[in-house]
C-alpha positions as CSV (number, residue, x, y, z in Angstrom):
1,M,120.9,78.8,106.6
2,I,118.5,77.5,109.3
3,K,118.7,80.9,111.2
4,I,118.0,82.8,108.0
5,L,114.9,80.6,107.3
6,S,113.8,81.0,110.9
7,N,114.0,84.8,110.6
8,L,112.1,84.9,107.3
9,L,109.3,82.8,108.7
10,L,109.0,85.0,111.8
11,A,109.0,88.1,109.6
12,F,106.2,86.5,107.5
13,Q,104.1,85.8,110.6
14,S,104.8,89.3,111.9
15,V,103.5,90.9,108.7
16,L,100.3,88.7,108.9
17,A,99.9,89.8,112.6
18,G,100.3,93.4,111.6
19,L,97.6,93.1,108.9
20,V,95.1,91.4,111.2
21,S,95.8,93.9,114.0
22,Y,94.7,96.6,111.5
23,L,91.5,94.7,111.0
24,L,91.0,94.5,114.8
25,L,91.5,98.3,114.9
26,L,88.7,98.7,112.4
27,T,86.6,96.2,114.3
28,A,86.9,98.1,117.6
29,A,86.1,101.4,115.8
30,A,83.1,99.9,114.0
31,L,81.6,98.9,117.4
32,R,81.3,102.6,118.2
33,A,79.8,103.8,114.9
34,P,76.2,104.9,114.6
35,K,73.9,102.6,112.7
36,T,71.4,105.1,111.5
37,T,71.5,108.3,109.4
38,K,71.2,111.6,111.3
39,K,68.0,113.4,110.3
40,A,68.3,116.7,108.6
41,N,65.9,119.4,107.6
42,G,66.2,120.8,104.1
43,R,64.9,120.5,100.6
44,T,64.0,117.3,98.8
45,H,66.9,116.5,96.4
46,R,66.2,115.3,92.9
47,F,67.9,112.0,92.2
48,L,68.7,110.3,88.9
49,I,69.0,106.5,89.3
50,L,71.3,105.0,86.7
51,I,71.3,101.3,86.0
52,P,73.9,99.8,83.6
53,A,72.4,96.6,82.2
54,H,73.8,93.9,79.9
55,N,71.3,91.2,79.1
56,E,69.4,91.6,82.4
57,E,65.8,90.8,81.3
58,K,65.5,88.3,84.1
59,L,66.3,90.4,87.2
60,L,65.9,94.0,86.0
61,P,62.1,93.9,86.5
62,D,62.5,93.2,90.2
63,L,64.6,96.3,90.6
64,L,62.3,98.5,88.6
65,A,59.3,97.3,90.6
66,N,61.2,97.9,93.8
67,L,62.1,101.4,92.8
68,R,58.4,102.3,92.4
69,K,57.8,101.5,96.0
70,L,60.5,103.8,97.6
71,D,59.5,106.0,100.5
72,Y,60.3,109.2,98.6
73,P,58.3,111.6,96.4
74,T,58.0,110.0,93.0
75,D,58.4,113.3,91.2
76,S,61.8,113.7,92.9
77,Y,63.6,110.8,91.3
78,A,63.8,109.3,87.8
79,V,65.2,106.0,86.6
80,H,67.6,105.7,83.6
81,V,68.7,102.3,82.2
82,V,71.5,101.9,79.7
83,A,70.9,98.7,77.8
84,D,74.5,98.0,76.8
85,N,75.3,95.7,73.9
86,C,72.1,93.7,74.8
87,T,70.9,90.8,72.7
88,D,67.8,90.1,74.8
89,N,64.7,92.1,75.8
90,T,66.3,94.3,78.5
91,A,65.4,97.6,76.7
92,V,61.8,96.6,76.0
93,I,61.2,95.4,79.6
94,A,62.8,98.6,81.1
95,R,60.5,100.8,79.0
96,Q,57.5,98.7,80.0
97,H,58.4,99.4,83.7
98,G,58.5,103.2,83.1
99,A,62.3,103.7,82.9
100,T,64.0,106.0,80.5
101,V,66.0,103.7,78.3
102,H,69.3,104.5,76.5
103,E,70.5,101.7,74.1
104,R,74.2,101.6,73.5
105,F,76.2,99.3,71.1
106,H,79.9,99.3,70.7
107,Q,82.2,96.6,69.4
108,T,85.3,97.4,71.3
109,L,84.5,99.7,74.3
110,R,82.6,97.1,76.2
111,G,82.0,97.0,80.0
112,K,80.2,98.6,82.9
113,G,82.6,101.5,83.1
114,Y,82.2,102.5,79.4
115,A,78.4,102.1,79.7
116,L,78.3,104.5,82.7
117,Q,80.7,107.0,81.0
118,W,78.3,107.1,78.0
119,L,75.1,107.3,80.1
120,L,76.5,110.1,82.3
121,A,77.1,112.1,79.1
122,Q,73.5,111.5,77.9
123,I,71.9,112.7,81.1
124,Q,74.2,115.7,82.0
125,N,71.5,118.2,80.9
126,T,68.7,116.5,82.8
127,P,68.0,118.5,86.0
128,H,69.2,116.7,89.1
129,D,71.0,117.2,92.4
130,A,72.5,113.7,92.8
131,I,73.1,110.5,91.0
132,V,72.5,107.0,92.3
133,I,74.3,104.0,90.6
134,L,72.7,100.6,91.0
135,D,73.4,97.2,89.5
136,A,70.5,95.6,87.6
137,D,70.5,92.4,89.7
138,S,69.7,94.4,92.9
139,I,66.9,95.7,95.1
140,I,67.2,98.5,97.7
141,S,65.6,99.4,101.0
142,Q,62.5,101.6,101.0
143,N,64.3,104.3,103.0
144,F,67.3,104.4,100.6
145,L,66.6,107.8,99.1
146,Q,65.3,109.3,102.4
147,A,68.6,108.4,104.0
148,M,70.7,109.7,101.1
149,N,68.6,112.9,101.0
150,A,69.4,113.5,104.7
151,R,73.1,112.9,104.2
152,L,73.2,115.3,101.2
153,A,71.5,117.9,103.4
154,N,74.2,117.3,106.0
155,G,76.9,118.1,103.4
156,E,78.1,114.7,102.4
157,R,79.1,114.5,98.7
158,V,79.8,110.9,98.0
159,I,77.9,108.1,99.9
160,Q,78.2,104.4,99.8
161,A,75.2,102.2,100.9
162,Y,75.6,98.9,102.6
163,Y,76.0,96.4,99.7
164,A,74.7,93.0,100.9
165,V,73.8,89.6,99.6
166,R,70.2,88.9,98.6
167,A,68.7,85.6,99.9
168,P,71.8,84.3,101.7
169,E,69.8,81.3,102.9
170,Q,69.5,80.1,99.3
171,S,72.8,78.2,99.4
172,S,76.0,77.8,101.4
173,S,77.9,79.8,98.7
174,A,75.5,82.7,99.1
175,G,75.8,82.5,102.8
176,L,79.6,82.6,102.7
177,R,79.5,85.6,100.3
178,Y,77.1,87.3,102.8
179,A,79.7,86.7,105.6
180,A,82.5,88.1,103.4
181,L,80.6,91.2,102.5
182,A,79.5,91.7,106.1
183,V,83.1,92.4,107.1
184,L,84.2,94.1,103.8
185,H,81.1,96.2,103.1
186,Y,79.8,96.9,106.6
187,L,82.3,96.5,109.4
188,R,85.3,98.1,107.6
189,P,83.3,101.2,106.3
190,Q,81.8,101.7,109.8
191,G,85.3,101.5,111.3
192,R,86.6,104.0,108.8
193,M,83.9,106.5,109.6
194,V,85.0,106.6,113.2
195,L,88.7,106.8,112.4
196,G,88.4,109.4,109.7
197,G,89.0,107.3,106.6
198,S,87.0,106.9,103.4
199,A,84.4,104.2,103.1
200,G,85.4,103.3,99.6
201,L,83.1,102.7,96.6
202,K,81.7,99.2,96.1
203,G,80.3,99.5,92.6
204,N,76.6,99.3,93.7
205,G,74.5,101.6,95.8
206,M,76.7,104.6,95.3
207,V,75.5,108.2,95.5
208,F,77.2,111.3,94.1
209,V,76.3,115.0,94.2
210,A,75.9,116.2,90.6
211,D,78.8,118.6,90.4
212,L,81.3,115.9,91.5
213,L,80.6,113.7,88.5
214,R,81.0,116.7,86.2
215,Q,84.4,117.4,87.7
216,H,85.7,113.8,87.6
217,E,85.3,111.5,84.7
218,W,84.0,108.0,85.6
219,S,86.7,105.3,85.1
220,A,86.3,102.6,82.5
221,S,88.9,100.2,84.0
222,L,88.1,96.6,85.1
223,T,87.4,97.7,88.6
224,E,86.0,101.2,87.8
225,D,84.6,101.8,91.2
226,I,88.0,101.3,92.9
227,E,89.8,103.5,90.5
228,F,87.2,106.3,90.7
229,H,87.6,106.1,94.5
230,M,91.4,106.5,94.2
231,Q,90.8,109.6,92.0
232,L,88.4,111.1,94.6
233,I,90.6,110.6,97.7
234,L,93.7,111.9,95.9
235,A,91.6,115.0,95.0
236,G,90.6,115.5,98.7
237,E,87.2,113.9,98.6
238,R,85.9,111.4,101.2
239,V,83.3,108.7,100.7
240,T,80.9,108.4,103.7
241,F,78.9,105.3,104.6
242,A,75.1,104.9,105.1
243,P,74.7,101.7,107.0
244,D,70.9,102.0,107.1
245,A,70.5,102.4,103.3
246,V,70.9,98.9,101.9
247,V,71.3,97.4,98.5
248,W,70.9,93.7,98.1
249,A,72.3,91.9,95.1
250,E,71.9,88.4,93.8
251,M,75.0,86.2,94.2
252,P,75.5,82.9,92.3
253,D,74.3,79.8,94.2
254,T,77.5,77.9,93.5
255,L,81.2,78.8,93.7
256,A,81.7,77.7,90.1
257,A,79.1,80.2,88.8
258,S,81.0,83.0,90.6
259,Q,84.4,82.0,89.3
260,T,84.5,84.6,86.5
261,Q,83.2,87.4,88.6
262,N,85.7,86.8,91.4
263,A,88.6,86.4,89.1
264,R,87.7,89.8,87.5
265,W,87.5,91.4,90.9
266,E,90.8,90.0,92.2
267,Q,92.6,90.9,88.9
268,G,91.3,94.4,89.1
269,R,92.3,94.7,92.8
270,L,95.9,93.6,92.1
271,E,96.1,96.1,89.2
272,M,94.9,98.9,91.4
273,A,97.3,98.0,94.2
274,R,100.3,98.1,91.9
275,Q,99.2,101.4,90.4
276,Y,98.1,103.3,93.6
277,V,99.7,101.9,96.7
278,P,103.1,103.7,96.2
279,I,101.3,107.0,95.4
280,L,99.0,106.7,98.4
281,L,101.8,105.9,100.9
282,R,104.0,108.7,99.6
283,R,101.1,111.3,99.9
284,A,100.0,109.9,103.3
285,A,103.6,110.2,104.7
286,R,104.0,113.7,103.3
287,E,100.6,115.1,104.4
288,G,100.0,113.0,107.5
289,N,96.7,111.9,105.9
290,F,95.1,108.9,107.6
291,A,92.5,108.4,104.8
292,L,95.3,108.0,102.2
293,F,97.2,105.5,104.4
294,D,94.0,103.6,105.1
295,A,93.3,103.4,101.4
296,A,96.7,101.9,100.8
297,M,96.1,99.4,103.6
298,E,92.8,98.3,102.0
299,H,94.8,97.4,98.9
300,L,97.5,95.6,100.8
301,I,95.2,93.4,102.9
302,P,94.5,90.3,100.9
303,P,91.0,88.8,100.7
304,F,89.8,87.3,104.0
305,S,90.0,83.7,102.7
306,V,93.6,84.2,101.5
307,L,94.6,85.9,104.7
308,A,93.1,83.0,106.7
309,G,94.9,80.5,104.6
310,L,98.2,82.3,105.0
311,S,97.7,82.4,108.7
312,L,97.1,78.7,108.9
313,L,100.3,78.2,106.8
314,G,102.2,80.5,109.1
315,M,101.1,78.5,112.1
316,G,102.3,75.3,110.4
317,T,105.7,76.8,109.8
318,A,106.3,76.7,113.6
319,V,107.6,73.2,113.2
320,F,110.5,74.5,111.2
321,Q,111.5,77.0,113.9
322,T,114.4,76.5,116.3
323,K,113.3,75.4,119.8
324,S,113.9,78.8,121.3
325,R,111.6,80.5,118.7
326,R,108.9,77.9,118.4
327,A,106.8,79.3,121.2
328,T,106.9,82.8,119.5
329,A,105.9,81.3,116.2
330,V,103.0,79.4,117.7
331,A,101.8,82.5,119.6
332,L,101.9,84.7,116.5
333,G,100.0,82.0,114.5
334,A,97.3,81.6,117.2
335,Y,96.9,85.4,117.4
336,T,96.4,85.8,113.7
337,I,93.8,83.1,113.6
338,L,91.9,84.2,116.7
339,A,91.9,87.8,115.6
340,Q,90.3,86.8,112.3
341,I,87.6,84.8,114.1
342,I,86.8,87.8,116.3
343,Y,86.8,90.1,113.2
344,L,84.4,87.8,111.3
345,L,82.0,87.2,114.1
346,A,81.9,90.9,115.0
347,G,81.1,91.7,111.3
348,L,78.2,89.2,111.3
349,R,76.9,90.6,114.6
350,L,77.1,94.2,113.4
351,A,75.3,93.4,110.1
352,N,72.6,91.3,111.9
353,A,73.4,88.3,109.8
354,P,70.6,85.6,109.6
355,R,71.2,82.2,111.2
356,A,71.6,80.7,107.7
357,V,74.9,82.6,107.4
358,Y,76.3,81.1,110.6
359,R,75.4,77.6,109.3
360,A,77.1,78.4,106.0
361,L,80.4,79.0,107.9
362,L,80.8,75.2,108.1
363,G,81.7,75.4,104.4
364,I,84.7,77.7,105.1
365,P,87.4,75.1,104.5
366,R,86.1,74.4,101.0
367,F,85.7,78.1,100.3
368,L,89.3,78.8,101.4
369,L,90.7,76.2,99.0
370,W,88.5,77.5,96.1
371,K,89.5,81.2,96.7
372,I,93.2,80.5,97.2
373,R,93.2,78.5,94.0
374,L,91.4,81.3,92.2
375,Y,93.8,83.9,93.7
376,L,96.9,81.9,92.6
377,G,95.4,81.8,89.1
378,V,95.1,85.6,89.0
379,L,98.6,86.0,90.4
380,L,99.9,83.7,87.6
381,G,98.4,85.8,84.9
382,Q,95.0,84.4,84.1
383,K,92.9,87.2,82.6
384,E,89.2,88.1,82.5
385,E,88.5,90.7,79.9
386,G,85.5,93.0,79.5
387,W,81.9,92.8,80.8
388,V,81.4,89.0,81.2
389,R,78.0,88.7,82.7
390,T,77.9,86.5,85.8
391,G,75.6,83.5,85.5
392,R,72.1,84.0,87.0
393,N,70.4,81.5,89.4
394,E,67.3,79.6,88.3
């Protein structure tokens, strides 16, 4: 019995070591990736900027004012807001700021995915070359459309901007979220660009050539961006990454305020993993396609905080090992923890994280406990349904 337990514990640690080794591979590749968009000569593309908004009268004005200041010809982009099931002044404010507003009300089909599906149908006859999707609580870099225009001219069809945290110095929670997104939204996509993978869609700061959204219907699932990415890569499309086009979104100042949002994300991630990992792995093995294998790995690697917690647990299990295997267990545990430290610090360095983010890392133990508790709740079946608006900061 003791030998069986020892073998299981070593197998558990070996799996963790394999997962963090994959993260180190992405880290090494990311260090070689270019940080700027290659300039291209060509025509000026016409963009439609789509903003799904549900009761966003507080933050939407910041985004609309920000969009008027872009370094791009104003006659080559237009802003469309879908005020979805709103009970505030979102629609009025959007019109006051010059956006084209589409008001939608539906009792049952509620959520960002349904709002985007409906809005895409409304604008399909409006002349455009590409579509940008932004969340209403965001602002973008002035060069955003310039960078995307160059990438479209270079033949890229689906592009993801760097989706970062706005004002990470505001609280330790925002600083920790910045750190998490630095590795998830910057380091990993950069590594994938070098290795030939697909950057993935992050739900905010996404750009699509017009014909692609005519060929593929936008998903209305809980994590519509992830599911749409699955449809695209299974159809042979690849999402590229624009590290110098940035979208900054507000994040809650406290962990409690982000509970619903994070639970929804993790619930959706698990549903997508169950649905797509077997398909991705079978196709990857049959076709020898790295992008499909990498997409499966992205589903299989748990959130950073959960992986770190499991690594600490794995290190602790060394005391249950037989004397001959204890050194191996300790070595595997030390490796998984050290590898994640390297991965995290490399991500912060690549993303040029401000000092406040490094100070926020002191709150990692509390964050780990909070995230693991949340993840266990999702695993045990706690559900978040529909478009539940995340609480906004004062």
